[in-house]
C-alpha positions in Angstrom: 6.7 25.3 -18.5 9.0 24.0 -22.4 10.1 26.8 -24.2 8.6 26.9 -27.8 11.7 24.8 -30.1 11.3 23.3 -32.9 11.7 19.5 -33.4 14.7 17.7 -34.9 12.8 16.7 -38.1 11.1 20.2 -38.5 15.1 21.8 -38.6 16.2 19.3 -40.8 13.8 19.6 -43.2 13.8 23.1 -43.2 17.9 22.7 -43.6 17.0 20.5 -46.4 14.9 22.6 -48.1 17.1 25.4 -48.2 19.9 23.5 -49.9 18.0 22.2 -52.2 16.7 25.8 -53.1 19.9 27.4 -53.4 20.7 24.2 -55.2 18.0 25.1 -57.8 18.7 28.3 -57.5 22.1 28.3 -58.6 21.5 25.9 -61.7 18.4 28.2 -62.9 21.0 31.2 -63.1 23.4 29.0 -64.5 21.0 27.9 -67.0 19.7 31.1 -68.0 23.0 32.0 -68.9 23.6 29.5 -71.0 20.6 30.3 -72.5 21.1 34.1 -73.1 24.6 33.0 -74.4 22.9 30.6 -77.2 20.2 32.7 -77.9 22.2 35.9 -78.7 24.2 33.6 -81.1 21.1 32.2 -82.8 18.5 34.8 -82.8 17.8 34.0 -86.5 16.8 30.7 -85.6 13.1 30.5 -83.9 13.1 26.7 -83.7 15.9 26.5 -81.5 15.1 29.1 -79.3 11.9 27.3 -78.8 14.0 24.4 -78.0 15.9 25.8 -75.8 13.5 27.3 -73.8 11.1 24.0 -73.8 14.8 22.6 -72.0 15.1 24.9 -69.6 11.4 24.7 -68.3 11.8 20.7 -68.2 15.1 21.0 -66.4 14.0 23.4 -63.8 10.7 20.7 -63.5 13.0 17.8 -62.7 15.2 19.5 -61.1 11.9 20.8 -58.4 10.3 17.3 -58.3 13.8 15.6 -57.6 14.3 18.2 -54.7 10.8 17.7 -53.5 11.3 13.8 -53.5 14.4 13.7 -52.0 13.2 16.0 -49.2 9.7 14.0 -48.3 12.2 10.5 -48.8 15.3 12.4 -46.7 12.5 13.6 -44.0 11.0 10.3 -43.6 14.3 8.5 -43.1 15.2 10.6 -40.7 12.1 10.0 -38.5 12.3 6.5 -39.1 16.0 6.0 -38.1 16.1 9.2 -35.7 13.2 11.0 -34.3 10.9 8.0 -33.8 13.7 6.2 -31.5 15.0 9.0 -30.0 10.9 9.6 -29.0 11.0 6.5 -27.7 13.9 6.8 -25.7 12.2 10.5 -24.2 8.9 8.0 -23.2 11.0 5.8 -21.4 13.3 8.6 -19.8 9.8 10.1 -18.1 8.5 6.7 -17.4 11.8 6.2 -15.3 11.4 10.0 -13.8 8.1 9.2 -12.5 9.4 6.1 -10.8 8.6 3.1 -13.4 12.0 1.0 -13.2 10.9 -2.0 -15.4 10.4 0.2 -18.8 13.1 -0.4 -21.3 14.2 1.9 -24.5 13.9 0.1 -27.5 16.9 -1.3 -29.8 15.9 0.8 -32.6 17.8 3.4 -35.1 21.1 4.3 -36.3 24.3 3.3 -34.6 24.6 5.9 -32.0 21.3 5.6 -31.0 21.3 1.9 -30.4 24.1 2.7 -28.0 22.5 5.4 -26.2 19.2 3.4 -26.5 21.5 0.2 -24.5 23.1 3.0 -22.5 19.8 3.8 -20.7 18.7 0.2 -20.4 22.1 -0.5 -18.4 21.0 2.5 -16.7 17.5 2.0 -15.5 18.7 -2.1 -14.5 21.7 -0.1 -12.1 18.6 2.0 -10.9 16.1 -1.1 -10.0 18.6 -3.1 -8.2 19.9 0.1 -6.5 15.9 0.4 -5.9 15.6 -3.3 -4.4 18.9 -2.6 -2.4 17.7 0.3 -0.8 13.8 -1.3 -0.1 16.0 -4.5 1.5 18.0 -2.3 3.6 14.8 -0.3 4.6 12.8 -3.2 5.6 16.2 -4.7 7.6 16.5 -1.4 9.5 12.9 -1.4 10.6 12.8 -4.7 11.6 16.7 -3.5 13.5 14.5 -0.5 14.9 11.9 -2.7 16.0 14.0 -4.9 17.7 16.0 -2.0 19.5 13.2 -0.5 20.6 12.2 -3.8 22.3 15.6 -4.0 24.1 15.0 -0.9 25.5 11.8 -1.8 26.8 13.3 -4.3 28.6 16.2 -2.4 29.6 13.9 0.0 30.8 11.7 -3.0 32.6 15.0 -4.1 34.3 16.4 -0.9 35.8 12.6 -0.3 36.6 12.7 -3.8 38.8 16.3 -2.7 40.5 14.6 0.1 41.8 11.6 -1.8 42.5 14.0 -4.0 44.9 15.2 -1.0 46.5 12.2 0.7 47.4 10.9 -3.1 48.8 14.2 -3.1 51.0 13.3 0.2 51.9 9.4 -0.6 52.8 10.0 -3.3 54.6 12.1 -1.2 56.9 9.4 1.1 57.3 6.8 -0.9 58.1 9.0 -3.1 60.9 7.9 -0.1 63.3 4.2 -0.2 62.6 4.2 -3.9 62.9 5.8 -4.0 66.3 2.9 -1.2 67.3 0.4 -3.4 66.4 2.3 -6.7 68.0 1.8 -4.0 71.0 -1.4 -3.0 70.9 -2.9 -6.4 69.8 -1.1 -7.8 73.4 -2.5 -4.5 75.1 -6.0 -5.5 74.0 -6.1 -9.0 75.4 -6.1 -7.8 78.8 -7.7 -4.2 78.6 -11.2 -3.9 79.9 -11.7 -0.3 79.5 -13.5 0.4 76.7 -12.3 4.0 75.8 -8.5 2.5 75.9 -9.9 -0.4 73.8 -11.5 1.9 71.4 -8.3 4.2 70.9 -6.2 1.0 70.9 -8.4 0.4 67.6 -7.8 3.3 66.5 -4.4 3.4 66.9 -4.1 0.0 65.2 -6.3 1.1 62.1 -3.8 4.2 61.8 -1.2 1.9 61.3 -2.4 -0.3 59.1 -3.2 2.4 56.7 -0.1 3.4 57.1 1.3 0.3 56.1 -1.4 -0.4 52.6 -0.3 3.0 52.1 3.6 2.1 51.6 2.8 -1.5 50.3 0.0 0.2 47.0 2.7 2.8 46.7 5.1 0.3 45.9 3.0 -2.1 43.9 1.3 1.0 41.9 5.1 1.6 40.9 6.2 -2.1 39.9 3.1 -2.6 38.3 3.7 -3.0 34.3 2.1 -0.1 32.2 -1.1 -0.3 30.4 -1.0 0.0 27.0 -2.9 2.9 26.1 -4.9 3.7 23.0 -3.7 7.3 23.6 -1.2 8.7 20.5 0.5 11.0 22.8 0.4 10.4 26.1 0.9 13.2 28.9 1.0 13.8 32.6 1.2 16.8 35.0 4.7 16.9 36.7 3.5 18.5 39.5 0.9 15.7 40.2 3.6 13.0 39.4 5.8 14.4 41.5 3.7 14.3 44.0 2.7 10.4 43.8 6.5 10.2 44.0 7.3 12.1 47.2 4.6 10.1 48.9 6.1 6.6 47.5 9.6 7.3 48.5 8.6 8.8 52.2 8.7 5.4 53.1 12.4 5.0 52.4 14.6 5.1 54.8 17.6 6.8 53.1 14.7 9.7 53.1 13.9 9.8 56.9 16.6 13.1 57.1 16.1 14.7 53.7 14.0 17.8 52.9 12.6 17.9 49.4 12.0 21.3 48.5 9.8 22.1 45.4 10.4 25.5 43.5 7.6 26.8 40.6 4.5 28.8 39.9 1.1 27.1 41.3 -0.1 25.8 37.9 0.2 22.6 36.3 2.4 22.0 33.9 2.1 18.9 31.4 4.7 17.2 29.6 4.2 14.9 26.6 5.7 11.8 28.2 3.5 8.9 30.3 2.9 8.9 33.9 4.8 5.9 34.1 7.9 7.3 32.3 8.0 10.2 34.6 7.4 8.6 38.0 10.3 6.4 36.8 12.5 9.4 35.9 11.5 11.1 39.1 12.1 7.8 41.5 16.0 7.2 40.1 17.0 11.0 40.1 15.5 11.2 43.8 17.2 8.0 44.8 20.6 9.0 43.6 20.9 12.1 45.3 19.1 10.7 48.6 21.8 7.8 48.3 24.6 10.4 47.2 23.6 12.1 50.8 23.3 9.6 52.5 20.2 9.8 53.8 21.1 13.5 55.0 20.3 16.7 53.0 18.2 19.2 51.1 17.1 18.3 47.8 15.9 20.9 45.3 13.7 20.8 42.7 12.8 23.4 40.5 10.0 23.4 38.0 10.3 26.3 35.3 8.1 26.0 31.8 9.4 27.2 29.1 8.1 28.2 25.1 7.6 24.3 24.3 9.1 22.4 26.8 9.2 22.2 31.4 12.7 22.4 32.3 12.4 20.3 35.4 15.9 20.0 37.2 16.8 18.1 40.6 19.6 19.5 43.1 21.2 17.8 46.0 23.9 18.7 49.0 25.3 15.8 48.4 29.4 15.3 47.6 28.7 16.2 44.1 30.3 13.7 41.1 34.2 14.2 39.4 35.0 15.1 36.2 36.6 11.5 35.1 32.7 10.2 36.3 30.7 12.9 34.8 31.7 12.0 31.4 30.3 8.9 31.8 27.1 9.2 33.8 24.7 8.2 31.2 26.6 4.9 30.0 24.8 1.9 31.0 26.5 -0.3 34.0 28.4 2.4 34.6 28.1 3.3 38.6 29.9 4.5 41.6 28.4 2.8 44.4 29.3 -0.4 46.1 28.3 -3.7 44.8 24.8 -4.3 45.7 24.0 -0.8 46.1 23.1 -0.3 42.5 23.1 -1.9 39.0 24.6 1.7 36.9 21.1 2.0 35.1 19.1 3.9 36.6 21.1 7.5 35.1 21.1 5.7 31.7 17.4 4.8 31.9 16.3 8.0 32.5 18.5 9.5 29.9 17.0 7.2 27.2 12.9 7.7 28.5 14.2 11.7 27.9 15.3 10.8 24.7 12.5 8.9 23.8 9.9 11.7 24.7 11.8 13.9 22.6 13.6 15.8 25.5 16.9 15.5 26.9 18.8 15.0 30.3 22.0 16.7 31.5 24.3 17.0 34.2 25.4 20.9 35.8 28.7 20.2 36.0 29.3 24.4 37.0 26.4 23.7 39.5 29.0 23.8 42.3 28.8 21.7 45.9 26.5 19.1 45.2 24.8 17.3 41.8 22.0 19.0 39.5 20.7 17.3 36.8 18.2 19.3 34.5 15.8 17.2 32.5 14.3 19.4 29.3 11.0 17.7 28.8 8.6 18.3 25.8 5.3 20.2 26.4 2.2 18.3 24.5 1.5 19.4 21.1 -2.1 21.3 21.0 -4.3 19.8 18.6 -5.3 21.4 15.5 -8.0 23.7 16.1 -11.7 23.0 14.3 -12.4 25.7 11.5 -16.2 26.4 12.1 -18.8 25.4 8.9 
């Protein structure tokens, strides 16, 4: 709230009135003294006395009239040359404060006010130019952000295709045994006459075919592009996705002698990320662990809910990671695997997936023997409660 204060015109008018009043008062006192002296020496001349009194009144009248005219003209000139230009500059300042940078102060008033208006106009032009530059930079940043997001999506798809290649090799190896069994059963059926054995062979063939179908279906489901979802904040349960990933990886030769243990309560823990993103995160982490152990050992998965997130850790019994390599784990294309065994994108993409959903992925350097990665994934936000009408 603006405190009460007299305006410039009122203050100067009061000051002029005080000065003129003081001048009139001093003049009145001086004239009174002169008249007293004159009347004392001419007391026997009434006409002279009356003339002096009338002259005194006339002088005071004209002095008062002159003071009033001077006050009025001075106040008007002050308003015209100072107050009015200042008011216009004030309105221009208020317009700039409200966001209108195209307003300009008028060139009016005394020299000092002209200089003030010119300085204000230069400031407004500078602010307008800077705002236009900022708006252009914002547009450029938005375009760069969109391009970066597209590049990240392409990189994620590239890493996914790389892991699909690894999984496809495992699936090809895994379906070799069922196919060999099928060929043997087909050959046996050609010469088998016993109905019971024939029915048994067919049951075995169906089981082997389902085994092959499960392996191929899981791979195709993982390799399929993610459908566009209209849901603004996708979410999925960690336990459900983990079970799907374990089924998908069970066909891989690297997991033939790997024991996967999951610790946590029996409840489902949703996280604020899509099912496809969490699948890719788990596939990369589990594949890395299995390959580090050369297909033999134990992987421990821990699911621990916190107040606003779910803490998911994947630990293995492998040789671990050196301190030098640990500093580059999440750098794209950095890998310690042999040529053709890895692209160096897996952990970098895992790190990017976690950050994009508002979480984080870290390496536990103090875990001990083996390697342990910890992903902190945010829990989905609850919808606002509806108030009863």
